C-alpha positions as CSV (number, residue, x, y, z in Angstrom):
1,M,33.2,9.5,66.4
2,S,35.3,11.7,64.6
3,S,39.2,11.7,65.2
4,A,39.6,15.1,63.6
5,P,40.9,18.0,65.4
6,L,38.4,20.6,66.4
7,S,39.3,24.2,65.7
8,A,40.2,25.9,69.0
9,P,36.8,26.3,70.9
10,A,36.6,28.3,74.0
11,P,36.4,26.1,77.0
12,T,33.2,27.0,78.0
13,E,31.8,26.0,74.7
14,L,32.6,22.3,75.6
15,I,32.7,21.8,79.7
16,P,30.3,23.2,82.0
17,H,32.7,24.6,84.3
18,R,32.7,28.5,85.2
19,P,34.9,30.8,87.2
20,P,36.0,30.4,89.6
21,F,36.3,26.9,89.0
22,L,37.3,27.0,85.6
23,F,41.1,25.8,85.3
24,V,41.3,26.1,81.5
25,D,42.1,29.3,79.8
26,E,42.9,28.5,76.3
27,V,42.2,25.3,74.4
28,L,45.2,24.7,71.8
29,D,43.7,21.3,70.3
30,V,40.9,18.7,70.7
31,V,40.8,15.4,69.2
32,P,37.3,14.3,70.2
33,G,37.4,10.9,72.2
34,R,41.0,11.2,71.9
35,G,42.7,13.9,73.8
36,A,43.3,17.7,74.3
37,H,45.9,20.2,74.9
38,A,45.2,23.3,76.9
39,R,46.8,26.2,78.8
40,F,45.8,27.8,82.3
41,T,47.8,30.9,83.5
42,L,47.8,31.0,87.5
43,R,46.9,34.6,88.2
44,P,48.6,36.3,91.2
45,D,44.9,37.2,92.3
46,A,43.5,33.9,92.4
47,P,41.7,33.6,95.8
48,F,43.0,30.3,96.9
49,L,46.2,31.7,96.8
50,A,45.7,33.9,100.0
51,G,45.6,30.6,101.9
52,H,48.1,28.5,100.2
53,F,50.5,29.3,101.3
54,P,50.5,33.2,102.8
55,G,54.0,34.6,101.7
56,H,54.9,31.8,99.4
57,P,51.8,31.0,97.0
58,I,51.5,28.0,95.0
59,M,48.9,26.4,93.2
60,P,47.1,23.5,95.4
61,G,48.0,19.8,93.7
62,V,44.4,19.0,93.6
63,L,43.7,22.3,91.5
64,I,46.2,21.1,89.3
65,V,44.9,17.5,88.9
66,E,41.4,19.4,88.3
67,A,42.8,21.4,85.4
68,L,44.2,18.3,83.8
69,A,40.7,16.7,84.5
70,Q,38.8,19.9,82.9
71,T,41.4,19.5,79.9
72,G,40.3,15.5,79.3
73,A,36.5,16.8,79.5
74,L,37.1,18.7,76.7
75,A,38.0,15.4,74.6
76,V,35.3,13.4,75.9
77,L,32.4,16.2,75.8
78,A,33.5,17.1,72.4
79,E,32.3,13.8,71.0
80,E,28.9,14.4,69.5
81,E,27.1,11.7,71.7
82,N,28.3,13.5,74.9
83,R,27.5,16.9,74.0
84,G,25.5,18.6,76.9
85,K,26.7,15.8,79.4
86,L,28.9,16.1,82.5
87,A,32.3,14.1,82.5
88,L,32.7,13.2,86.3
89,F,35.5,12.0,88.2
90,A,35.5,8.1,89.0
91,G,39.1,8.0,90.2
92,I,42.7,9.4,90.4
93,E,45.8,7.1,89.9
94,R,49.6,7.4,90.2
95,A,49.3,11.2,90.7
96,R,52.7,13.0,91.0
97,F,53.7,16.4,91.7
98,R,57.3,17.5,90.4
99,R,57.5,20.9,90.9
100,P,55.4,24.0,92.5
101,V,53.1,26.2,90.4
102,R,53.2,29.7,91.6
103,P,51.6,32.9,90.3
104,G,52.5,34.1,86.8
105,D,53.2,30.5,85.6
106,T,51.0,29.0,82.8
107,L,50.4,25.3,82.8
108,D,50.6,23.5,79.6
109,L,48.0,20.8,79.9
110,E,47.6,17.5,77.7
111,V,45.3,14.6,78.3
112,A,45.4,11.2,76.0
113,L,42.4,9.1,76.5
114,T,43.5,5.6,76.7
115,R,40.5,3.2,77.5
116,R,36.8,3.6,77.0
117,R,33.9,1.2,78.0
118,G,30.6,2.5,77.6
119,P,30.2,5.7,80.0
120,L,33.5,5.1,81.6
121,G,37.0,6.0,80.9
122,E,40.5,6.7,81.4
123,G,43.2,9.0,80.2
124,D,47.0,9.9,80.9
125,G,47.5,13.7,81.8
126,V,50.5,15.7,82.2
127,A,50.6,19.3,83.4
128,S,54.1,21.1,82.8
129,V,55.6,24.6,83.3
130,A,58.1,25.9,80.5
131,G,58.8,22.4,79.7
132,A,59.3,21.1,83.1
133,R,56.9,18.6,84.4
134,A,54.6,19.8,87.3
135,C,52.3,17.0,87.6
136,E,51.3,13.6,85.9
137,A,48.3,11.5,86.8
138,T,46.0,8.9,85.4
139,L,42.5,10.2,85.8
140,R,39.3,7.8,85.6
141,F,35.9,9.5,84.6
142,A,32.1,8.7,83.9
143,V,30.0,10.5,81.5
144,A,26.6,11.2,83.0
145,E,23.6,13.4,81.8
146,G,23.3,17.3,82.6
147,G,25.5,19.4,81.6
148,A,26.1,23.2,81.1
149,G,22.6,24.6,81.2
150,A,20.9,21.1,81.1
151,R,19.5,20.6,84.3
152,S,19.1,23.0,87.5
153,D,18.6,20.1,89.8
154,L,21.9,18.9,90.4
155,T,21.8,19.3,94.0
156,P,22.0,16.4,96.4
157,R,18.5,14.9,97.0
158,E,17.3,14.6,100.5
159,T,17.2,11.4,102.1
160,T,15.8,10.2,105.7
161,K,17.0,7.6,107.7
162,P,14.4,5.3,109.3
163,A,13.4,6.5,112.7
164,S,14.6,4.7,115.5
165,A,12.6,4.0,118.9
166,G,11.3,7.3,120.0
167,E,12.8,9.4,117.1
168,E,11.1,11.5,114.4
169,G,12.8,10.8,110.8
170,E,15.5,13.2,110.2
171,D,17.0,14.6,107.0
172,T,20.6,13.4,106.8
173,P,23.1,15.4,104.6
C-alpha cells in the first residue's frame, strides 16, 4: 500500500458515483489507504432542494454524510488492490450536524481512515463550510467486488418465499 499522495484525480476516476448522486466536485488530496480531502458546492438548482425545504432550502444531512462517504471512498478505492471495486456503507456512528448547508455553500470534506481489517474499515469525517463545522461522523465501510463499469448485474436478486398451503410461490421484493 502506498502512502504517497496522488495528484488530484477527477472523482469519477476513483469512485463509481455519477450525477445526480455524485457529491464530490473536486478532489484536493488523496493518500491511498489513509485519507482524502475534497469539495462539493451545493448548486441552487440541485433537484432535492425543491422539497427540502420549499422557501428555505438546505442540504439534507444524509446527503452530507454521503458526501463524506464518497470522500472516504476516494482513499479506499485509490489503493491498487481496490481499483474497480465498491466501497459500501457498513455503518454510521456519532453523526452530528452543526450548521445547515445552503445553496451556494461549498462543503470542505475531510476523511481520515482509522481502522482496517480485511475488507472492512472505518473512517472519521468532517464536513465544514468556510471553516465552520457542518457535520462530523464516523463511517464504517466494506469493500466489495464490482465497481464502475465492472458489472451491470448489481440489481437485487429475485427471491421466492416458500408457498404455504393453497398459495403459489410469489416473488418478494
